[in-house]
C-alpha positions in Angstrom: 86.9 -217.9 192.6 84.5 -215.5 190.0 82.6 -217.2 186.9 82.6 -215.7 183.8 79.1 -215.5 182.5 78.4 -217.1 179.6 77.2 -215.2 176.4 74.2 -213.9 176.1 73.5 -215.3 179.6 70.7 -213.4 182.2 71.3 -214.1 185.8 68.1 -213.4 188.4 68.2 -213.5 191.9 64.2 -213.7 193.7 63.5 -213.2 197.3 60.0 -213.1 199.0 58.4 -213.0 202.6 60.5 -216.0 203.8 63.6 -214.1 202.9 63.2 -212.5 206.5 63.2 -216.3 208.0 67.1 -216.1 207.3 67.8 -212.8 208.0 65.5 -212.2 210.6 62.5 -209.4 210.3 61.9 -208.2 206.9 62.5 -204.3 206.3 59.3 -203.0 204.5 61.3 -199.7 203.6 63.5 -201.9 201.1 62.6 -203.6 198.1 62.3 -207.6 197.9 61.3 -209.0 194.0 62.9 -210.3 190.9 66.1 -209.1 190.0 67.5 -209.6 186.1 71.2 -209.6 185.3 72.0 -208.5 181.5 75.9 -208.7 181.4 76.0 -207.1 178.1 74.3 -204.3 176.8 74.6 -205.2 173.4 73.0 -208.5 173.3 69.0 -208.8 172.6 66.6 -210.5 175.2 63.2 -211.0 174.0 60.8 -209.2 176.2 56.8 -208.2 176.1 56.3 -204.6 175.7 52.9 -202.7 176.9 51.6 -199.5 176.2 49.6 -198.1 178.8 47.1 -195.4 177.7 45.7 -192.6 180.0 41.7 -192.3 180.1 40.6 -188.7 179.8 37.8 -188.6 182.1 37.0 -190.6 185.4 33.7 -190.4 187.2 33.7 -189.3 190.4 30.0 -190.5 191.9 28.8 -189.4 195.0 25.4 -191.2 196.6 24.8 -192.2 200.2 22.6 -195.1 198.6 26.0 -196.8 197.7 26.0 -197.8 201.5 25.0 -201.4 202.2 22.7 -200.6 204.8 19.0 -199.2 204.6 19.4 -195.0 204.2 15.6 -194.0 204.3 14.0 -197.0 205.8 11.4 -197.3 203.2 10.5 -198.8 199.8 12.8 -196.3 198.3 16.3 -198.5 199.8 15.3 -201.1 197.4 14.7 -198.8 194.4 17.7 -196.4 194.5 20.4 -199.6 195.5 18.7 -201.6 192.1 19.2 -198.1 190.2 22.5 -197.5 190.9 23.6 -201.1 190.4 22.4 -201.1 187.3 23.7 -197.8 186.1 27.3 -198.9 187.3 26.5 -202.1 185.4 26.4 -199.9 182.3 29.5 -198.1 183.0 31.4 -201.3 183.5 30.3 -202.3 180.2 30.1 -200.1 178.1 31.4 -196.5 179.2 35.1 -195.6 178.1 36.3 -194.5 181.8 36.7 -195.3 185.3 34.2 -195.2 187.9 34.8 -194.2 191.6 31.2 -194.6 193.6 31.9 -193.2 196.9 29.2 -193.1 199.7 29.8 -189.8 201.7 30.8 -186.4 200.6 34.5 -186.6 202.5 35.1 -190.1 201.1 34.5 -188.2 197.3 36.0 -185.4 198.2 39.0 -187.0 199.3 39.4 -188.8 196.0 38.8 -185.7 194.3 41.8 -183.9 196.1 43.7 -187.2 194.8 42.8 -186.9 191.7 42.6 -183.1 191.1 44.8 -183.1 188.0 42.6 -185.3 185.9 39.2 -184.4 183.9 36.8 -185.6 186.4 33.3 -186.4 185.4 30.8 -185.4 188.5 27.7 -187.2 189.3 26.1 -187.0 192.6 22.6 -187.8 194.0 21.2 -184.8 195.6 19.6 -186.0 199.0 17.2 -184.8 201.8 19.4 -182.7 202.8 21.0 -181.2 200.1 24.2 -182.9 200.4 24.6 -183.7 196.8 25.0 -179.8 196.2 27.8 -179.2 199.1 29.3 -182.2 197.7 29.5 -180.2 194.0 30.2 -176.7 195.9 33.3 -178.1 197.5 34.2 -180.4 194.4 34.3 -177.3 192.3 36.5 -175.5 194.8 39.4 -178.3 194.2 39.0 -178.1 190.9 39.4 -174.4 190.3 35.9 -174.4 188.4 32.4 -174.8 188.1 32.7 -178.0 186.2 29.6 -179.7 184.7 27.8 -181.9 187.1 24.9 -184.0 186.8 22.5 -184.3 189.6 20.2 -187.6 190.0 17.0 -187.4 191.9 14.0 -189.2 192.0 12.1 -185.8 193.0 11.8 -183.4 190.4 11.1 -180.6 192.5 14.8 -179.9 193.0 14.6 -178.9 189.6 13.7 -175.5 191.1 17.1 -174.8 192.2 19.4 -176.8 189.7 17.5 -175.0 186.6 19.5 -171.6 188.3 22.7 -173.9 189.7 25.5 -173.1 187.3 26.8 -175.8 185.1 24.9 -178.5 186.4 22.1 -181.0 184.5 19.3 -183.0 186.4 17.9 -186.4 185.4 15.4 -188.9 186.9 15.4 -191.1 184.0 18.5 -193.9 182.9 18.4 -193.2 179.4 19.9 -189.2 180.2 22.2 -190.3 182.6 23.9 -192.7 179.8 23.7 -190.2 177.1 25.3 -188.0 179.7 28.5 -190.5 179.7 28.4 -190.9 176.3 29.2 -187.9 175.5 32.7 -188.2 177.1 33.5 -191.1 174.8 36.4 -190.8 173.1 34.9 -191.4 169.8 33.2 -187.9 170.4 35.6 -184.8 169.0 33.5 -182.4 170.0 32.5 -182.8 173.5 31.0 -179.3 174.4 28.7 -179.7 171.2 27.8 -182.8 172.2 26.8 -181.7 176.0 25.1 -178.8 174.6 22.8 -181.1 172.5 22.2 -183.1 175.4 21.2 -179.9 177.5 18.9 -179.1 174.8 17.1 -182.4 174.9 16.9 -182.3 178.7 15.5 -179.1 178.5 12.8 -179.7 176.3 12.0 -182.8 178.0 12.1 -181.0 181.8 11.0 -177.5 180.2 13.4 -175.7 181.4 16.3 -173.4 181.0 19.9 -174.6 182.7 22.3 -171.7 183.1 25.3 -172.6 181.8 28.4 -170.6 181.1 31.0 -171.1 178.3 33.4 -172.9 181.1 31.8 -175.8 182.1 34.2 -178.1 180.3 37.4 -176.5 181.5 39.9 -178.0 184.1 42.4 -176.1 184.9 44.0 -178.1 187.3 44.5 -180.5 184.5 47.8 -182.3 183.7 48.5 -184.0 180.2 52.1 -184.5 180.8 55.1 -184.0 183.3 56.7 -185.9 185.9 54.2 -186.9 188.7 57.0 -186.0 191.1 56.2 -182.7 190.1 52.5 -182.8 191.2 51.1 -180.7 194.6 48.6 -183.2 196.7 
């Protein structure tokens, strides 16, 4: 006999992993969870609503010193790992964006392929094998533009090639790194001007001239609206 629902009644059914003990092996292709049935389309149900806001920028940071293992097997391992831990802590506490630290170039590039429709801030160390340069070269191919990149390195001699490398900045000081991230704050309306001002300050500090074009902050793949189903990876 069918029981008629009461006015404004909400029914629910629940199934979890224990459900398979009754009906055999759990079919992982199907959904198991909580189902609510509201009988009348006009009835009012109290609920909590949350509005999600997409962050305009995210940080993908490639550095082999993110490894838990020694990289150089000397005193620099402790210095670099401490530096990275402090910088990550800064982002988590004060910056207004998500950060994705990656130990290897492959890991970072795979992530960029998945997030290529976002505005990605690129950061990398240089490395003794110029692995950071290789990473930025390949990342820019995925992003379809020579987007801005920050190289962090202890050895200031890398400025000899970085100053000629398009749309790149160099820093061996935490203050410049922090100013770089602040340029992408949601509070900053004219981010290009803010970055160019930082560039000027860094040029004065390091006594070099960085090689910028006027497209350093353009992301051709960026999608601000539309369905995720329309994206191709």
